[in-house]
N, C-alpha and C positions, 0 to 999 in steps of 0.2 A: 753738414747735418744729418740734412733730407736723404741724401745719396746713401748714408749710411744705414737709415732708417729702412730704405728700399731697400737695400742690399740683403740684412739683416730679415726682413720678411719674405723677401722671395723663395727660401728653400720650405718655409711655411706654405708658401701658396700654391709650390710646385708641389709640395705632399698634399695638401688637401685635393687639389687638381687630380691628382695621383689615386687615388681612393677609389676603388670600384662603386658603380654608382649601384642601388637597389636593383633588382631584376622587376620589371614591374610584373612581370606574368607571374612570377615568386610570391610577389605582396599580394598579390589578388588570391592566391592558393591560399596561403596564409590566413587571411583575411576570412576566405569562406570558408576552410577547416575550425577558424576559431568561432566562429558564428554558428557554426555546427555544433560544437563542444558546448558553447555556452546555452543552446537550445535547450540541448540533452539533462544538463544540468539544473535548468531551470523546472524541465519538465519531472525530473526526482523529486527535487523543494515539491512541488504541486502533488504529487501524488504522497507524499509524504503529509501535507496539509490536510488532503483530504481523508486520507486512513485514518488521521485522529479525527475528523468530524465523523465518519462512520463507526468509530468506537463511543465516542459521546451519544451518539443517534442510539446508539445499540442499548449504551446504559440507560440514558433518558427514556427508551422504551420499556424496558425491563421495570423501574424504579415507577416510571409512572401508573403503570398496570397494576403496581401492587399498591399502591394508592388508591386508585380505581376500586378496590378491593376493599377499602376502609381502614387497611394498615396504614399508619400515619410513619413507618418507621425511616422512610426516606426522605421525611419534609423538609427538612433543609437542606441536605444533599442536592435536593433536585434544583431550588434555587439556584445554588452554586455550580450546579453543570447547566443550566438555562443561561447564566451569565457567560461562561466558559462556553459556551456555544454561539451566543452573540457574537464576541469578540474574535472566536475563529472563524465567523464567516466576514465581518469586517477586515480582517488580516490576509483573508483570503482573496478578498475582494481588490486590494492594494496591490497585490503580490501580481493578480495578475494585470493590472492597469499598468505594473511597472515593466513586466515581462512582454507584452506582446498579447494577441489573441491564442493563450493558451486553450481558454476555452470561448465558446460561443456564444453569443448573446443571448440563445435559447438556454443553454447551461446554467450563464447567469439567475434567467430569471426562474428556471426550475428551483434552483437552490434557493431562492429568496421567496419562493410560493410555496414551495414545501417548508421551510424553517416558521413561516407565518400560520402553517397548515397545524404542528404537532404542539406548538405555544399558546394560540389563540385561545381561552377557554377552555383548554384541555380537561379541566378537570369535570367540565358537563358531557365529554366524552364517551359514548358505549363502548367499552372494553375492547370487541372487537374491529370498530371502527378504528380508535387508539391503533389497536395493533396492526392493521393496514398501512395505515397513513404514516407509522415509523418505517413501517416495512417499506414503502413507496420509496421513502426519502433514501431509504442503506441503498436500494436499488438503484436510484438515479447516481449516487456518487461512487457504488462499482461499478459500473457501465462508464462513467467518465475517467476511473484507474484503469479500465480495460481498455479504452480508447488509447489514453496517454503513453500505457506500455508498449502500443502497436508500434510507437515512434522508437521504440526503444530495440526494434528487434533487429534493426542492420545494422553492420558499422558503419562507423564514422568516414567511411572514404571507398571508393572502389580500389586505391590502392592496399588496404586490409583487405578485402574481397580477393584479391589478385594473391595476397601473402596467404591465406588461409586456405588457397586452393592447392598450392604446395605442401599446406600442413596435411592435408585430408590424407596423403598418401602413406602418412607414421602416424596419426592419431586422430582423435575426434576434436573435428576442426571446433575454433571457438568459437564462431557463431553459432554452432548450430547448440552447443553448449547454452547459449545465452538464450537462444528460443525457450529449450526445455522449463531452464529459468525462472525467466518470466511467465512462463504457462504455470509454473509451480505457486509464484511466488502472488501472482496479480487474477489468478482465473480459480485454481483448485481450495487453498490457502482461505483466499475471502468467502468461498461459497461455505465451507465448512463452519468457518468463524460467525458466519452471521446465522445457520440455519443453526449454531448452539446459543446465539443471541436471542433467537427467536423461543426456544424452548425455556432458557433463564425467564424470557417477559411470561409466557402462558402458564409455567409451572409455579412461580412466586405468586403470580395472580390467583390460581388455584388453590395452594397453599393457604394463601392471605383468607379465602371465604370458606375455607375448611372442606371444601366439595370442587370437583371437577365436574362440571358441566358438559352434555354430549358434544357440543362443537370446539369445545377446549380439546376432548378426550379424542375426539379424531384427529385433529392438527399436532396434537404432542406425540400421537402414535406415529402419526404418519413420519414427522419432524426426526424422530428415533431412529426410526428404518432407514432414512432417506442420509443421515449421518453416517451410519453402521456401513451403507455403500459405498458412500463417499470416502470415509475414512480407510479402508480397504485400499480404496483407488488411490488415497495419498500410501499408504506404504510400501505400495508398488511401486509408486513413481519416485519417494524418496530414497528406495534400496538403490533405484537404476543412478538417482543423481550421485549418491553414494560414492558408486563405482566410475563414474566419468567425471567428477567434482573432485574426488580425494579429499583431502584436508580443510578445503577451502571453505567449507560449509559444516559447522562441526555439529550444530543443532538440529541437523537431518535426523541423528538416530533418537532423537527427543519423540518423533512420530511415534515409532515402537517404545520406546522407554514407557513412556508417560499413558500407553493405551489401557492400561489399568486403572486409571485415574478416572477414563471413558468410561469404563465396564463400569467401575463404582458407581457411578453418577447414573447411568442406564438401569442399574439392578436397583437403585433406590427412587429411584423415577417411575420404575414398573411396578416394584414390591408394596413400593409405602404408599404415592399419589394415586397411581391409574388402579392399583390393587383394591380400592375401596376405604384407606386410612388417612384420607386428606387433612381429616380435622387435626390429627397426629402430628402433621410434616409442618417443622420452622418453616416459614416461606423465607425468612431475611437468610437463613443457614443455607437455605435451597442456594437462594442467588449466590449467595460468596460461593459455596460449592461449584455449580455453573461458571460462576468468574474464574475461577482458580485455571479450569479444565481451557476456557477461553484465553487466558493469557500465554498459557503453553503455548497454542497454535499462533498468538501477536506474535510472540517472541520469537519464534521459527520464522515467520514470514518476515518479520525486522530484519532478521539476521539477514535472511535472502535480498532485499532490497541493499542491505551495504555491501552484499558482496557484486552486485550489480552495479554500484558506485566504484568498485576499486574494479572491475573490468572497462569501465566508461574509463577512467585515466591511464590504463594500463593501454588501452588503444589509443590514447592520445598519447601517452610516452613514445608506444612504437610507431607512431606517425612519425613525430618529431626524426627518428632514427632513420624510417627509410626517406627523408628527406637529406640526413645527412650522408646517408648511404647512396644517395642517386648524386647530389653534389659533388663528390667527391670519384667519384668511377666516370 
């Protein structure tokens, strides 16, 4: 009986022994690649969380400046927003701890300090101090997003770089497209959005008190002119991206399509608010109008980040294909 069992199991043992053992170098190559891919995916998730915090801090600045002018229109909303911000900060801390050192200790301390500064006894703030403190917080967040986006600018592996060198003879290299796209969504768009959010806070405050004080007037005029200049650059870059990305980024055309909304907003600000009719301007309505314009640019940026995510997935698929091709050759 024993000999029969041994005889029956022999083919199975022979088959197991004849199976190819995993190549250690290949295994290490795959492990290194997947760690790199996971790090990029984590970086994108962190950028998304930081972007959500930017939006919340910008809203908090606008609402608090309106409240400091004596309007209680946003009284309930700002309490909810502060709770949301607190939970976003906690979620971000947990995520960073779980995924490794995506943010430095200095970055984490800056976030905490900025959060405490804008929320502690803010109703006693001078309005321009309130404005600057929020703006500093947003600047710190945008700098973090910019630094993190730099980590996404190179292909996932040297093999992909070599492949793209062959592409360059026939088409615009994929890595170059990614560089231009990342500059657009991580640098240019956030800058315009922040300038518009500053305009929202300053103009809502001025409308709520019924006049535009000298310092606010200077700041508003400067910001309006800055957005005009930056929007012109955005328009040119969006046209360029349309030619090299084709149909992958549909909302690019919105930069030109919705420019009329920006012109309408600035017309109201210059004619009604800065033209001496501050007492007749509805603060909450102006806040809403600014927010509508900001949301257009935010939507364009969000779709751009979605495209970055799709391209990273595409790079992963290409890398696996290259390994299969190399193994079979």
